[in-house]
C-alpha positions as CSV (number, residue, x, y, z in Angstrom):
1,M,-26.8,-44.6,35.4
2,N,-27.2,-41.0,35.3
3,R,-26.3,-39.0,32.3
4,H,-26.6,-41.1,29.3
5,P,-26.5,-44.4,28.2
6,S,-20.0,-52.8,25.9
7,R,-20.1,-55.7,24.3
8,R,-18.3,-59.0,23.6
9,T,-17.8,-62.0,25.9
10,F,-16.4,-61.4,29.3
11,L,-16.8,-61.8,33.0
12,G,-17.9,-64.4,35.4
13,A,-16.9,-63.6,38.9
14,A,-16.4,-67.3,38.8
15,G,-17.0,-68.3,42.3
16,A,-15.2,-65.4,43.7
17,A,-16.7,-62.0,44.6
18,V,-18.3,-59.4,42.6
19,T,-19.2,-57.2,45.5
20,A,-17.0,-57.7,48.5
21,G,-14.4,-59.7,46.9
22,L,-13.3,-58.6,43.5
23,V,-9.9,-57.4,42.6
24,A,-6.3,-57.7,41.7
25,G,-3.2,-55.7,42.5
26,C,-0.1,-53.8,41.6
27,E,3.0,-54.0,43.8
28,S,6.2,-54.7,42.1
29,R,9.6,-53.8,43.4
30,S,13.2,-54.2,42.4
31,G,16.5,-54.1,44.4
32,G,17.7,-51.2,46.4
33,P,20.1,-50.3,49.2
34,P,20.2,-52.7,52.2
35,G,17.9,-51.6,55.0
36,R,15.7,-49.4,52.8
37,P,12.6,-50.2,50.7
38,A,13.5,-51.2,47.2
39,P,12.4,-48.8,44.5
40,A,9.3,-49.9,42.6
41,A,9.9,-51.2,39.1
42,Q,8.3,-49.1,36.3
43,P,5.8,-51.1,34.1
44,P,5.7,-50.2,30.4
45,A,3.4,-47.2,29.7
46,T,2.9,-48.1,26.0
47,G,1.9,-51.1,24.1
48,E,-1.2,-52.9,22.8
49,H,-3.0,-52.4,26.2
50,Q,-2.9,-49.6,28.7
51,A,-0.9,-50.2,31.9
52,G,-2.8,-50.7,35.2
53,I,-5.1,-53.5,34.1
54,A,-3.3,-56.8,33.6
55,E,0.2,-55.2,34.2
56,P,1.8,-55.0,36.6
57,R,0.8,-58.5,37.5
58,D,0.4,-57.7,41.2
59,A,-1.5,-54.5,41.5
60,Q,0.0,-51.6,43.5
61,P,-1.3,-51.1,47.0
62,N,-2.6,-47.6,46.4
63,L,-5.2,-46.4,43.9
64,L,-7.0,-43.2,43.1
65,A,-9.9,-43.2,40.7
66,V,-11.2,-39.9,39.4
67,V,-14.4,-39.6,37.4
68,A,-15.0,-36.3,35.4
69,D,-17.3,-34.8,32.8
70,L,-16.2,-33.0,29.6
71,D,-17.7,-29.7,28.5
72,D,-19.8,-29.9,25.3
73,T,-17.2,-27.7,23.6
74,T,-14.3,-29.9,24.5
75,A,-12.5,-31.4,21.5
76,V,-12.2,-35.0,22.6
77,G,-9.4,-36.1,20.4
78,P,-6.9,-33.4,21.3
79,L,-7.8,-33.8,25.0
80,L,-7.1,-37.5,25.0
81,A,-3.9,-37.1,23.0
82,E,-2.7,-34.5,25.6
83,L,-3.6,-36.8,28.4
84,G,-1.6,-39.6,26.8
85,R,1.5,-37.3,26.4
86,T,1.1,-36.4,30.1
87,V,1.0,-40.1,31.1
88,L,4.2,-40.7,29.2
89,A,5.9,-37.8,30.9
90,L,4.7,-38.7,34.3
91,T,5.7,-42.3,34.1
92,A,9.1,-41.4,32.6
93,G,9.7,-38.9,35.5
94,T,10.2,-36.0,33.2
95,D,7.0,-34.0,34.0
96,P,7.9,-31.1,36.4
97,R,4.5,-31.4,38.0
98,L,5.8,-34.5,39.8
99,L,7.4,-32.0,42.2
100,G,10.5,-34.1,42.4
101,L,8.8,-37.4,43.3
102,A,10.2,-40.5,41.5
103,P,7.5,-42.2,39.4
104,G,8.4,-45.7,40.6
105,D,5.7,-48.1,39.5
106,L,3.2,-45.4,38.7
107,T,0.5,-46.4,36.2
108,V,-2.3,-44.3,34.7
109,T,-5.3,-45.9,33.0
110,V,-7.8,-43.7,31.0
111,G,-11.3,-44.6,30.0
112,I,-14.2,-42.7,28.3
113,G,-17.9,-42.9,29.4
114,P,-20.8,-44.0,27.3
115,R,-21.8,-40.5,26.2
116,V,-18.3,-39.9,24.8
117,V,-18.2,-43.3,23.1
118,R,-21.5,-42.5,21.4
119,L,-20.0,-39.4,19.9
120,A,-17.6,-41.7,18.0
121,D,-20.1,-44.5,17.2
122,P,-23.2,-45.5,19.1
123,A,-22.6,-49.1,18.0
124,L,-19.2,-49.4,19.8
125,P,-18.6,-51.5,22.9
126,G,-18.8,-49.1,25.8
127,A,-21.7,-47.0,24.4
128,A,-24.2,-48.5,26.8
129,D,-24.8,-47.0,30.3
130,L,-24.7,-49.2,33.4
131,P,-28.3,-49.7,34.6
132,P,-29.3,-49.1,38.2
133,F,-29.4,-52.1,40.5
134,A,-30.9,-52.9,43.9
135,R,-29.2,-51.8,47.2
136,E,-28.1,-48.5,45.7
137,Q,-28.0,-45.1,47.2
138,V,-26.3,-43.2,44.4
139,A,-26.5,-39.5,44.1
140,D,-26.8,-38.1,40.5
141,R,-23.3,-36.7,40.7
142,E,-21.8,-40.1,41.5
143,R,-23.5,-42.1,38.7
144,G,-21.9,-42.2,35.3
145,G,-19.4,-39.8,33.9
146,D,-17.4,-38.9,30.7
147,L,-13.8,-39.6,31.7
148,L,-12.1,-42.1,34.1
149,V,-8.5,-41.6,35.2
150,Q,-7.2,-44.4,37.4
151,V,-3.8,-43.8,39.1
152,C,-2.0,-46.7,40.8
153,A,1.3,-46.6,42.7
154,S,3.2,-48.1,45.5
155,E,3.9,-44.6,46.9
156,A,0.7,-42.9,48.0
157,P,1.9,-39.3,47.5
158,L,2.1,-39.9,43.7
159,L,-1.7,-40.4,43.4
160,S,-2.9,-36.8,43.9
161,V,0.1,-35.3,42.3
162,A,-0.3,-37.3,39.1
163,A,-4.1,-36.7,39.1
164,A,-3.6,-33.0,39.4
165,A,-1.2,-33.0,36.4
166,L,-3.7,-35.0,34.3
167,L,-7.0,-33.3,35.2
168,G,-6.1,-29.7,35.8
169,R,-7.1,-28.5,32.4
170,A,-9.9,-26.6,30.7
171,G,-13.1,-28.5,29.8
172,V,-12.7,-31.2,32.4
173,R,-15.0,-31.0,35.5
174,E,-14.5,-33.5,38.3
175,R,-17.6,-35.5,39.4
176,W,-16.2,-37.7,42.1
177,R,-13.0,-39.4,43.2
178,Q,-12.2,-42.3,45.4
179,S,-8.9,-43.4,46.9
180,G,-8.3,-47.0,48.2
181,R,-5.6,-49.4,49.3
182,R,-4.8,-53.0,49.1
183,G,-3.0,-55.2,51.6
184,P,-0.2,-57.6,50.9
185,G,-1.1,-60.6,48.7
186,T,-1.8,-64.1,50.1
187,A,-0.2,-66.9,48.2
188,L,-2.7,-69.0,46.2
189,A,-0.6,-70.9,43.7
190,E,2.8,-70.5,42.0
191,G,3.1,-66.9,40.8
192,R,-0.4,-66.0,42.0
193,T,-1.5,-64.0,45.1
194,A,-4.6,-62.1,46.2
195,P,-5.1,-59.7,49.1
196,R,-7.7,-59.8,51.9
197,N,-10.6,-57.4,51.9
198,Q,-12.2,-55.6,54.9
199,L,-14.3,-58.6,55.6
200,G,-11.2,-60.6,56.3
201,F,-11.5,-62.9,53.2
202,V,-9.1,-63.4,50.4
203,D,-10.4,-61.3,47.5
204,G,-10.1,-61.7,43.8
205,I,-9.1,-65.4,43.6
206,V,-11.0,-66.1,40.3
207,G,-10.2,-64.3,37.1
208,P,-8.7,-64.5,33.6
209,H,-5.2,-65.4,34.6
210,T,-3.8,-67.0,31.5
211,P,-3.1,-65.3,28.1
212,A,-5.8,-67.4,26.5
213,E,-8.4,-66.4,29.2
214,R,-7.5,-62.8,28.8
215,Q,-7.9,-62.9,25.0
216,R,-11.2,-64.5,25.5
217,D,-12.7,-62.6,28.3
218,L,-10.7,-59.4,29.0
219,W,-9.5,-57.7,25.9
220,L,-11.7,-56.3,23.1
221,A,-10.8,-57.9,19.8
222,A,-13.1,-55.9,17.6
223,P,-14.1,-53.6,16.0
224,P,-10.6,-52.3,15.1
225,P,-10.9,-48.9,16.7
226,V,-11.3,-50.4,20.2
227,A,-9.1,-53.6,19.8
228,G,-6.8,-53.9,22.8
229,G,-9.2,-52.0,25.1
230,T,-11.6,-53.3,27.6
231,I,-14.7,-52.3,29.6
232,A,-14.4,-51.1,33.2
233,V,-17.1,-51.1,35.8
234,L,-16.6,-49.0,39.0
235,R,-18.8,-49.5,42.1
236,R,-18.1,-47.9,45.5
237,M,-19.8,-49.8,48.3
238,E,-20.3,-49.2,52.0
239,L,-20.0,-52.4,54.1
240,D,-21.9,-53.1,57.2
241,L,-18.8,-54.3,59.1
242,P,-20.3,-54.4,62.6
243,R,-23.1,-56.7,61.5
244,F,-20.8,-59.0,59.5
245,A,-18.4,-59.2,62.3
246,G,-21.2,-60.2,64.6
247,L,-21.6,-63.5,62.7
248,S,-19.8,-66.6,63.8
249,T,-16.8,-67.5,61.6
250,S,-18.8,-70.5,60.1
251,D,-21.7,-68.2,59.3
252,Q,-19.3,-65.7,57.6
253,E,-17.9,-68.5,55.6
254,A,-21.4,-69.6,54.6
255,V,-22.0,-66.1,53.3
256,I,-18.9,-66.1,51.1
257,G,-18.6,-69.8,50.3
258,R,-14.9,-70.0,51.2
259,H,-12.9,-70.6,54.3
260,R,-11.8,-67.3,55.9
261,D,-8.3,-68.4,56.9
262,T,-7.2,-70.0,53.7
263,G,-9.6,-68.8,51.0
264,A,-10.3,-72.5,50.1
265,P,-13.8,-73.2,48.8
266,L,-16.1,-74.9,51.3
267,S,-16.4,-77.8,48.8
268,G,-12.7,-78.6,49.4
269,G,-9.5,-78.2,47.4
270,P,-6.9,-75.4,47.4
271,A,-7.7,-71.7,47.5
272,A,-6.9,-71.3,43.8
273,A,-9.4,-73.9,42.8
274,G,-13.0,-73.0,41.9
275,P,-15.8,-74.4,44.1
276,D,-17.5,-77.7,43.3
277,L,-21.1,-76.4,43.2
278,A,-22.4,-80.0,43.0
279,A,-20.7,-81.2,46.2
280,K,-23.0,-82.2,49.0
281,T,-22.9,-83.5,52.6
282,P,-24.1,-87.1,53.2
283,D,-27.5,-85.7,54.2
284,G,-27.9,-83.8,50.9
285,R,-27.0,-80.3,51.8
286,Y,-24.7,-78.3,49.4
287,L,-21.2,-77.7,50.8
288,V,-21.3,-74.3,49.2
289,P,-24.7,-72.9,50.3
290,A,-27.3,-72.1,47.7
291,D,-27.0,-68.4,48.5
292,A,-23.3,-68.2,49.1
293,H,-21.5,-65.4,47.2
294,A,-19.1,-67.9,45.6
295,R,-22.1,-69.7,44.0
296,R,-24.2,-66.8,43.0
297,A,-21.2,-65.0,41.3
298,H,-19.9,-68.2,39.7
299,A,-19.3,-67.6,36.0
300,G,-20.0,-71.2,35.0
301,A,-23.3,-71.2,36.9
302,I,-24.4,-68.0,35.2
303,G,-23.1,-68.7,31.7
304,V,-20.7,-65.7,31.3
305,G,-17.0,-65.2,31.0
306,L,-14.4,-64.2,33.6
307,M,-13.8,-60.7,34.7
308,L,-10.6,-59.3,36.2
309,R,-11.8,-58.0,39.5
310,R,-10.1,-55.6,41.9
311,S,-11.3,-54.2,45.2
312,Y,-9.6,-51.6,47.3
313,S,-10.5,-50.9,50.9
314,T,-11.9,-47.4,51.7
315,D,-12.5,-45.3,54.8
316,D,-14.0,-42.2,53.3
317,P,-16.8,-41.4,52.9
318,A,-17.5,-44.6,54.9
319,P,-15.8,-48.0,55.5
320,G,-16.2,-50.1,52.5
321,L,-14.5,-50.9,49.2
322,L,-14.1,-49.6,45.7
323,F,-14.8,-52.5,43.3
324,I,-13.3,-52.3,39.8
325,S,-13.9,-55.0,37.2
326,F,-12.5,-55.3,33.6
327,Q,-14.3,-57.4,31.0
328,N,-14.8,-57.2,27.2
329,D,-18.6,-57.3,27.5
330,L,-20.6,-55.2,29.9
331,R,-23.2,-58.0,30.0
332,T,-20.7,-60.1,31.9
333,F,-21.0,-57.7,34.9
334,T,-24.7,-56.9,34.5
335,T,-25.8,-60.6,34.2
336,T,-23.7,-61.6,37.2
337,L,-25.1,-58.8,39.4
338,T,-28.6,-59.6,38.3
339,H,-28.1,-63.2,39.2
340,M,-26.6,-62.2,42.6
341,E,-29.5,-59.9,43.4
342,R,-31.9,-62.8,43.4
343,S,-30.4,-64.5,46.5
344,D,-26.7,-63.6,47.2
345,A,-26.1,-63.7,51.0
346,L,-23.4,-61.1,50.7
347,L,-25.5,-58.3,49.2
348,P,-27.4,-57.4,52.4
349,F,-24.1,-56.3,53.9
350,T,-23.4,-53.8,51.1
351,T,-24.8,-50.5,49.8
352,T,-23.6,-49.1,46.5
353,T,-23.0,-45.3,46.6
354,A,-21.2,-44.7,43.3
355,S,-21.5,-46.5,40.0
356,A,-20.1,-46.0,36.4
357,T,-18.8,-47.8,33.4
358,F,-16.1,-46.8,30.9
359,L,-14.5,-47.9,27.7
360,V,-10.8,-48.3,28.6
361,L,-9.0,-47.1,25.4
362,P,-6.5,-49.3,23.6
363,G,-2.8,-48.9,24.3
364,F,-0.9,-46.0,22.8
365,D,2.5,-44.5,22.1
366,R,4.1,-41.3,20.8
367,Q,3.3,-42.2,17.2
368,R,-0.2,-43.4,18.0
369,P,-1.8,-41.0,20.5
370,L,-4.2,-42.1,23.2
371,G,-7.7,-42.2,21.7
372,S,-6.6,-41.6,18.1
373,T,-8.4,-44.7,16.9
374,L,-11.7,-43.1,17.8
375,F,-11.1,-39.4,17.6
376,P,-8.8,-37.2,15.5
377,A,-5.9,-36.2,17.7
378,G,-5.6,-32.7,16.4
């Protein structure tokens, strides 16, 4: 990574996409006056886990991720506690810096980078830097970082307003930011949807969907100071859309390993089903090609857990996507990407231009300030 250098079992982009297809969403709305958009429902901002990860269930369509550094003289505990108080005020609609905007389904998720984790305990999950990988063109400023603030909302104007309220304070220096958007979800199964990415494919089909899967692969269970947190990986990627669009539909599907129109695996079955990696044609060819993304990123084939993957389409600085994954072990991501680098047909269409990992802090409330399990709040 860049500045300085997670742990437990999690990931497995099980047959879905770790690079151009990885994500989940946030769009939740309740009733409103006829003929007008219904106001977005507000997810809880407090609890065992931070909002903006598994809740709301369908991720909001708009996201802004801001990565910043902390001055060496910054007192980490008081800063995180104040960030938590600001999150509560913003999501409650009581912070005047909202400029009169209703918070709707605004969520804020805060993580700390490896250098800051090591200040608390070098043995903690999240203390390891994300290593460099192939197909990267990452400037020093856009690798790593001390602080992640992820803002999600159905209403796009809330993103920059909330980020300004959170980050406009002494000792915090912005490194890079990236906004992105998600389209409406495609129905996969009862209660499950996933959006399409800029390649035209349904994105984020596989992940830890059940409570048991999330306890196993998403949430950190130990040690106690990080219990309820998770590990986030951010990767901004440019996509070679003209070259991908120049392929025939069948060739595009061979790259991904799923049908473009339905999201169903090439081995058969519904979209929500994982691919059958052993299925072959009568003449012995794999139905899911050996280098298809769905095979190379398959958790079972790699021997890792599931990761909650989200990708947001971007236009600036170039057409592409911002990939975010949440897992309780950084090795879930690194092992998967290492496996993909050997022969994933999707990777030649991508170039990574920003990369970072963060320990997403456990949930908090007014009695238990954000970050207080790791750093004194004051």
